[in-house]
Every structure is written in structure tokens, then in C-alpha cells.
N, C-alpha and C positions, 0 to 999 in steps of 0.2 A: 560693295558700290563695283571695285573694280569685277568681282564676279560675274555681278548681273550686266555689268554694261560690256563685259566679254559672250557672256550669252548673248545678250538683244544684236549686240552688232552682227554675231553670228546667222544667228535667226533672219535680219533681215538681206544677210548676202546669201543665206543659200533662198532664200525666199524669191529674192528677186533674179537669179543665176538661175534657177529651177525653172520661173517663169521665162525668160527670156530664151531659155532653149529648145523648152515646149512649146512656146507662143509659134515662134519660129520657125518650127519643123512642121505645123499642123496644116497650114496651106499646102506642104507638099504632098501628102500624102490623103488628104481627108476631101479633096475637089476633083471632080471631073466630068467632064461630057455636060450635061444637063442644070449640072452644079455649078456655069459659070456665073448667073448673077449672084447667087450666093457667097462668093469667094470674090467676086467683085466687093458685094460690101463689106466683106468681114477684114478685106486688107486692109480698104481706108476708114476702119477701127482701129485695125490694129499696129498699124506701122508709127502714131506717138504712144501708143501703150509699149510697145520695143523696146522707144528712144526714153523712155521712163523709165524701167525696167535695167535699161544698160547702168540708166546714169543712177539710179538706186547701188546697183554692181559697186559702182565705183565710190560713191559715200558713203555706201556703210562697207565695202570692203576698208577705207582708210580708217575709220571705225577699229575694221575689227585691227587693223596693224598697231595702231593707237591703244586699245587697251591692251593690247597683246604688252607691248613696250610696257606700260605703266603696267601688267600683273611683274610680270619679272621684275621692276625696277619697287615694287613692291609699294608704289604711290602712284596719285593719280599725277601728281606735273610731269611723271614719267615719259607720257602721254607727250608731251611738247618738249621733252629736254631734248636737245643736238644729242647731247654723249649719246644717253640713251636710247635713242633713235639711229645715230650712228652704229651701235653696237651691234643691238639686232638685227642692222640689213649686215654689219662685218663676220658679225661671229654667231649669227645661226642660220641652219636650211633654212628658217621659214622664210627669213627676209627680202633675198636676193629672189626666193620663189613667187612672193608673196606681189614684190615692185612689178617684175612680170607678169604678172594677172593684172592688175591695176591696169599697165601698158595696154595688156589685150582689151580688156574695159574699154577701156579709153576708145582704143579704135573700132570696138563693135558700136559704141554711141555713134560715133561720127559716120561711120557707115548706118546705122539705125535712121541717122539722120538727111541723110543724101540719098535716100531712098525713096522716089517720088510713093503716095497712097495707093494708086492703081497699078504700080509696078507689077512686072507679073516675080513672083518671090524664084529665088536663086537657094541654091545650096552655100553661098557665101557667110548670109549672115547664122544658120543652123551649126555648119559646120565650125568654127570660129565659137560661137554661144557655146558649140559641146564640147572642144579643146578646155575650152574657159572654167566649167562643169565640172569637166575630168579630172582638171591637174586640182582641185581640190582632196583629191586621194592623199597629193606629198603633202596636207598639213596634220590629219590625222593618225590615228595611233598607226595605219598601214606603213608610214617610214620607219617605226622600230625594228624591223623588222631586216632580217639581212640576207642575202644570197638569192637563193632561189624561192625561199619561204616568203622575204622579203616581196622580190618581185610580184610570186603568185597574189598575196594578200593587195599590192598598189593596183594589180591587173583588175579584183575581185571587184575591190572598193571604186574604182572608175570606170567598170561597169557596171553598181548598182546604183552612181551616183547618176547615170548616163538615162538607165533604163528609168531612174524616178523622175527624170526632165519627163524625159516624154511623156509620162503619164500625169505626174501633179501637174506640169508645165500644159500640159496640154487641152487640161479640163475649164481652162479660161475659155479661151477660143472656143471650143466643145459651150460652153456657157451662155457665149454672145452670139455663138449660131443659133440654140433652138431657143433664143429671145427674140431674134431673130422671127421665129417659124409661129406665125399669130395666129391664133382661133378662125378658123372660118374658111385656110387661104389651105384648098388642097396640096396647090403645087410646093411650097412650103414644108406641107408635113411632110411630106413626101420627100424632101430634100432633106429633111431634118432625121427622118429613118434612114438612111442610107450612111450618112454624116455617122450617125451612131454606129451605123454594120463597119465602114468603115475602122473608124476608133477602137471598137472593138477586137476586129481584125490585128490590126496593131500590138491590143492592150494584151493578147494573148503570146505572144514574146517579152513582151515588158513582165509579164508577170513570170513566166519563167526565166529569164533571168535574174530579178530582182532575189528569189527563190532560191536559185544557185550559187549569185554571189554570196548572197543573205550566207546562207550555208557554209560561203570556204568565210567570209567574212567572221561567223561564231566560233567556226574552230579555233580560229587564233586570237577572240578577243573572250569570250565568255568561260570556256574551260569545264566541271564537271556541272553537274545539274546541284548540286549541292552551292558550290560557286556562285554559282546564277541568281538563286535563291537568297541569299545572306549578302551579298555585296550592294550596294544602292546603284553601284552598274548595269548588274545584272536584271536588279527589280524592275530600274528602267527602262531594259531593253525588252520585256516580257511585258510593260504596255506596250512601246512601240509595236510587238507582234501582233497584240489583239486589237491594235489600231489599223493596220496593216488587213488582217483577216475580217476585220469588219468594210473593210474597203472594196474587198477582193466579195463579199457576199454582195455587196449593193450591185457592183459589178455583173457579177454573175447575173442578177435579177434585172438588168438592164439589157445586158444583150440575147436571153434566154426568156425572159417572161414580156418587158415592156417592149420590146424594141419587135417582135413581132403585132403586136397587138396595136402596135401606133403605126405601123404599114396598114393595118386591116382599118384601120379606124381615119384612116385619110382619108380614105374613098369615100366616105362618108362626111366628110370634113367636120369629125368630132376630135374634142379636143381634151376629151379625160386624158392618154395617157400621156400625151404632151407636158398638159401641165405638173404628170406624177414624174416622169423622167426628167425634169428643171430640179425637181426637188431633190432626187437622187442624185442627178448632178451637183446639185448645193449639197448637198451632204458627203457627199467627196472630196469636196474640196474641203473644208470644216473640218473632215480630218484629216486629212492629207497636210492641211494644216498644222493640227495636234504633231502630225508625226515629224513635222520640220523642228518642231519647238523640241520636241523628246530629244531628236538626232543635234540639237543645237547645245540641251543640257550632255549630252552623252560625250561630247570632244572630250569636253573640262575635265571627267571622271576618268578614276584610275579603271583600267579594262576589269572584272570580273575574277582573268583567268589571274593578275598580279595581285589579287584584292587575299 
């Protein structure tokens, strides 16, 4: 019960914060020039979504904190026991960091509520959301190491989280923008093609950071090939890598196969490739959600290198 509650609250929090950062950043790099109409339409949809994601980050963060306290006490009642909660805050590194993160999430929620639906996007919301996302590195396995190794592991974990937020979080507004480009509208189809090109351009950097930071994290946590294969952590890590590879292949197909054909088909107001890209983005979202679920479990397991 306690383990399941901790995993579920972790999953909900990861999902909310990744979506919050990726969706708030998306309008800043995806739209320009003749895409003004598409940006205006998306912002009207995006603002309440960002407020909802920020609220979900606060609620799931409280749940994560409560289940952590319950797990430390060994009983569900520890989640609401003032003495147990005070011990977590005063006697662990997790407690103060988590209170600071909850305060930051609350500030982001208020900022999202106060931003007008059609207001031009700024860097304030994605900047604070990136800080909220990167600070998750301080709650995971990276905090175990000390000295230069600890700093390197913490930096790699934070970079991994932010890069994942750009990709996974950006898929939600991308899917919404593709839904706006309906059948028979050449202008909207062209806009969808340009959006995909811009998103893919950012994706090159994102995937490079994910691979590099993932290798650093694996060096610290996975250990040998034998340890990876014989431990629950290592086997689950391989599942995560397989899901990531499937996402990368879909993204590559989108960029090098579907997007060029979408540009050509737009001139004829033909929507076959538009429907296909929507299915691919939906598949990426599904795989990304599974990756988050796996990560939520990995954080509760002993690393393979210690197994």
C-alpha cells in the first residue's frame, strides 16, 4: 500500500512537472511569422492547461511528501502524524527541499492563473518550471554521491530531467496544434509542417542531452552488464531504454519521412500524412507516459551498482 502510493504520487508529480515545463516552453520556440494565428489559438487552450498542471504538481507533491513520511514511519498514519512530518522536515535533506519545491510550485500556479489567455508568452513561467523540474534531481539517487562525483551526477540528472521535459512536455501542445490543422485547409497544413520542423530542430539537442546525461547516470547507477541483467533496477532500466529507443525511432520517422511529405501534400490539401503524424505523436505520448511510469518505480529501487 505504502509502496504503491509512493510510486503513484511520484508518477503524477513527474507527469505534471514535465508537462508544465514542456508546454510553457513550446510557444517560445515553435511559433514565428505567419504562424501567429496558430499561436494565438493555442495560447487560449494552453493557459488553463498550465494552471491545471501547476495545481497537479502541488497536489501530487503533497502526496509524494505524505507517502514518504508514511514509508519512513512504516505505517499509513505517518502521512498525517505531526511528529513524523516534523521529523521528515527537520531530520532529512528531502524535507526542506520538498517544502521549497512546493512553495515554488505554488508561485508557478499563481503566475499561470494571473497570465491572460492571449498574452504573449514570456520566459518567466518556463524558467521557474525548469527550476522546479531540475530540482527533482536532489530527491533521487544522485544525492547519494559526494564530492565531484556527486556534483557531476546531480548535474547530469538535472540535465536529463530538463531535456525530457522539453521533449515529453512539448508533445502535448504539439498534439493540440496538429489537431487544429484540419482536413482541406492548406494554410493550416503548412503551419503544421513548419511546427514539426521547429519541434524536430529542438529535438536534436534534446536527444543528444538525454543520451549524454543518461550515460553519466548509468555509469553511477547501473554498474556492470551482469549487475544490470540480474537486478530489478537494471532490468527495469533496460525497459526504459527500449521505450526511449522506440520514441527516438518514431521521432526520426516524423522528421525525415513524414514531415517532408506533409509539406508536399499541403499544397494539394491532402490530409493522409497529417493523420499519420497525429498517430505518431499520439504513440510518442503513450511511450513517454510509460517511460515516466518506469522512472517512478526506478526511484524507489536500489541501484544495480549496489545490488
